[in-house]
C-alpha positions in Angstrom: -6.4 -23.6 10.6 -5.4 -22.8 7.4 -6.2 -18.8 8.3 -4.0 -19.1 11.5 -1.1 -21.0 9.4 -0.9 -18.4 6.7 -1.4 -15.1 9.4 1.8 -17.5 10.9 3.7 -17.4 7.8 3.4 -13.9 7.1 4.0 -12.5 10.4 7.3 -14.9 10.8 8.3 -13.4 7.0 7.3 -9.8 7.7 9.7 -9.5 10.9 12.8 -11.6 9.3 12.4 -9.2 6.1 12.7 -6.2 8.8 15.3 -7.8 11.0 17.6 -8.7 8.4 16.7 -5.8 5.8 17.6 -2.7 8.2 20.8 -1.7 9.6 20.2 -0.8 13.3 17.9 -3.3 14.7 15.3 -3.2 12.2 11.8 -1.4 12.6 8.8 -3.4 11.3 5.8 -1.6 12.5 4.7 -4.8 14.7 6.5 -4.9 18.5 6.1 -7.6 20.7 3.5 -5.8 22.4 0.9 -5.6 19.5 1.1 -9.2 17.7 -1.7 -10.3 19.6 -3.8 -7.5 18.3 -3.5 -8.1 14.8 -6.2 -9.1 13.2 -6.6 -8.4 9.7 -4.9 -9.6 6.7 -3.2 -7.3 4.2 -4.0 -8.5 0.4 -3.1 -6.7 -2.7 -5.1 -6.6 -6.6 -4.7 -5.9 -10.0 -7.4 -3.2 -11.2 -7.4 -3.7 -15.1 -8.5 -1.0 -17.1 -11.2 0.7 -15.2 -12.5 -2.2 -13.2 -14.5 -0.8 -9.7 -13.4 -2.2 -6.3 -15.1 -4.6 -4.6 -17.0 -3.8 -2.1 -16.6 -4.8 1.7 -12.9 -4.9 2.7 -11.6 -3.5 5.7 -8.7 -0.6 3.9 -8.8 0.2 1.2 -5.3 1.3 -0.5 -4.3 2.5 -4.2 -0.3 1.9 -5.1 -0.2 5.5 -7.1 2.5 6.4 -9.8 1.5 9.9 -11.5 4.1 9.3 -14.3 6.6 6.7 -15.4 9.6 6.4 -13.9 12.9 8.1 -14.8 16.5 6.2 -14.7 17.2 8.0 -11.6 14.2 6.0 -9.5 13.0 3.2 -11.1 14.5 1.0 -8.7 12.7 3.1 -6.3 9.4 2.2 -8.3 10.2 -1.5 -8.9 10.8 -1.5 -4.6 7.6 -0.7 -3.9 5.7 -3.0 -6.3 7.8 -6.0 -5.6 7.2 -4.9 -1.7 3.0 -5.2 -2.5 3.2 -8.4 -5.0 6.2 -10.4 -2.9 4.9 -9.9 0.8 1.1 -9.4 0.2 -1.1 -12.3 -0.7 -3.8 -11.9 -3.4 -7.2 -11.1 -2.7 -8.4 -14.5 -4.5 -6.2 -16.9 -3.2 -7.1 -15.5 0.8 -11.1 -15.8 -0.4 -10.5 -19.1 -1.7 -8.7 -19.7 2.3 -11.9 -18.6 3.8 -11.2 -15.1 4.6 -14.2 -12.6 4.5 -13.5 -9.5 2.8 -14.1 -7.5 6.1 -10.6 -9.4 6.9 -8.9 -7.8 4.3 -7.0 -4.3 4.1 -6.5 -4.5 -0.2 -3.6 -2.6 -1.5 -4.9 -2.2 -5.4 -2.8 -1.1 -8.2 -4.1 0.0 -11.5 -3.4 -1.8 -14.5 -4.0 -1.6 -18.2 -4.7 -5.3 -18.8 -5.1 -8.7 -17.2 -2.1 -10.7 -16.0 -1.1 -12.8 -19.3 -0.5 -16.8 -18.4 3.2 -16.6 -19.6 3.7 -14.4 -16.4 1.5 -15.7 -13.9 2.2 -19.7 -14.8 5.6 -19.7 -13.5 7.9 -20.7 -10.4 7.1 -18.7 -7.4 10.7 -17.0 -7.6 10.7 -15.8 -11.7 7.0 -15.1 -10.9 8.0 -12.3 -8.3 10.4 -10.9 -10.5 8.1 -10.7 -13.6 5.4 -9.3 -11.9 7.4 -6.1 -11.0 8.7 -5.8 -14.4 5.1 -6.6 -15.9 3.4 -4.4 -13.7 5.6 -1.4 -14.3 5.1 -2.0 -17.8 1.5 -2.3 -17.9 0.8 0.6 -15.3 -2.2 2.4 -15.9 -0.9 6.0 -15.2 -3.9 7.5 -16.2 -6.4 5.9 -13.9 -3.8 6.8 -11.4 -3.6 10.6 -12.0 -7.2 10.7 -11.9 -7.6 9.2 -8.1 -5.2 11.7 -7.1 -6.6 14.2 -8.9 -9.8 13.3 -7.4 -8.3 13.7 -3.4 -6.9 17.0 -3.9 -3.4 18.3 -4.3 -0.3 16.6 -4.5 3.1 18.7 -4.3 5.4 16.1 -5.9 5.5 13.0 -8.5 5.8 10.5 -5.5 5.1 7.8 -6.1 2.4 7.7 -3.5 -0.1 5.2 -1.6 -3.6 6.3 -0.9 -5.4 4.6 2.0 -9.1 5.3 2.1 -11.9 3.7 4.2 -14.2 3.2 1.5 -13.4 2.6 -2.2 -12.0 5.6 -3.8 -14.1 5.4 -6.6 -17.0 5.9 -4.7 -18.3 9.7 -3.7 -18.4 8.6 0.3 -14.6 8.1 0.5 -14.2 11.9 -0.1 -16.4 12.3 3.0 -14.0 10.7 5.1 -10.1 10.9 6.2 -7.6 9.3 4.4 -3.8 8.5 4.2 -2.0 9.5 1.7 1.8 8.7 1.9 5.0 10.4 -0.6 7.8 8.2 -1.6 9.7 11.1 -2.8 11.1 11.9 0.2 13.5 8.5 -0.3 16.7 9.1 -1.9 17.2 7.1 -5.1 19.9 5.7 -3.5 18.3 3.5 -1.1 15.3 1.6 -3.1 15.5 -0.8 0.3 14.4 2.1 2.1 11.2 2.2 -0.2 10.7 -2.1 0.3 10.5 -1.1 4.3 8.4 1.4 4.1 5.8 -0.8 2.6 6.3 -3.5 4.8 6.1 -1.7 8.0 2.5 -0.3 6.2 1.1 -3.1 5.7 1.9 -4.4 9.1 0.6 -1.4 10.9 -2.5 -1.0 9.1 -3.2 -4.8 10.4 -3.7 -4.1 13.6 -7.0 -2.3 14.3 -9.8 -4.6 14.6 -11.7 -2.2 12.7 -11.4 1.0 10.7 -12.9 4.6 11.8 -11.4 8.0 11.2 -10.0 7.5 15.0 -8.2 4.5 14.1 -6.1 6.3 10.7 -4.8 8.8 12.7 -3.1 6.5 15.6 -1.7 4.3 12.9 -0.4 7.3 10.7 0.9 8.7 13.8 2.8 5.3 15.0 4.0 4.8 11.3 5.8 8.2 10.9 7.2 7.7 14.5 8.5 4.1 13.0 9.4 5.1 9.8 11.5 7.8 11.6 13.7 5.0 12.8 13.7 3.7 9.6 15.6 6.9 8.1 18.0 7.1 11.2 19.0 3.1 10.4 20.0 4.2 6.7 21.7 7.0 8.0 19.0 9.8 6.9 18.2 12.9 9.3 14.6 13.5 8.6 12.6 13.8 11.9 8.8 12.7 12.7 7.7 16.5 11.9 9.2 16.2 8.7 7.6 13.3 8.0 4.5 14.7 8.6 4.5 16.0 4.9 5.0 12.8 3.7 2.9 10.7 5.4 -0.4 12.6 6.3 -3.6 12.4 7.2 -5.8 14.7 4.8 -9.4 15.8 4.2 -10.6 15.8 0.8 -10.6 19.6 -0.7 -12.5 19.1 -3.8 -15.9 19.8 -5.3 -17.9 16.6 -4.8 -20.4 17.7 -7.5 -17.8 17.5 -10.0 -17.4 13.5 -9.5 -17.5 11.9 -12.7 -20.9 10.5 -13.7 -21.1 6.5 -14.3 -18.6 5.4 -11.8 -20.3 6.5 -8.2 -20.7 2.5 -7.4 -18.5 -0.5 -6.5 -19.5 -3.5 -6.7 
């Protein structure tokens, strides 16, 4: 019962955000015919310092900033972080409600230190604002760059969300396809579009009952189509073929023999 109530609340919140946050009718990922297929739960967690990911999750995603924000794009960064921490429950709270790891698609956020109590132990509304700023101030850029570099070349400064079928620090992750989202295409003047992008993404990836290469390709294709409509709703002309370079399925192009020792396993 707890699971059903939580899923209903998240669906309701996400749909309301989509409807009111977009001019032109909204473009949230879940359409009426897909609601019954929503079987996986979005979750988020902080990766502190060199902490390894836990094993057994559905889809592994990573919020990756190559460099600190500039004055021009800081609101894009904050909008992406806000979508992750405001609209996605944390792993620990979901596991305490009875969700198993295989039911969770987890967004990992690299940080340098543990979230302090003065940030964590506040009211929900205040907590959300503090969390986003704290994460940006304590973000682990070195680890983010390391993850990005392991998965090959990136042509912009991002920000990025990388999604894999296995933990990114596991060499097995390089033996599968991965989805790379590049937020640099979003104009600095439209941070709400970055927020909507994340909401659409977490809705899309909650649909497959299980993850494999085929489902990852299918989800990415539908996601590009949805984001094309989202850009149009913000009066930005960008067709699906142009989005291919910003929401793309890729194969690793690095030498696996050069993978650093000591981080092969996840717990």
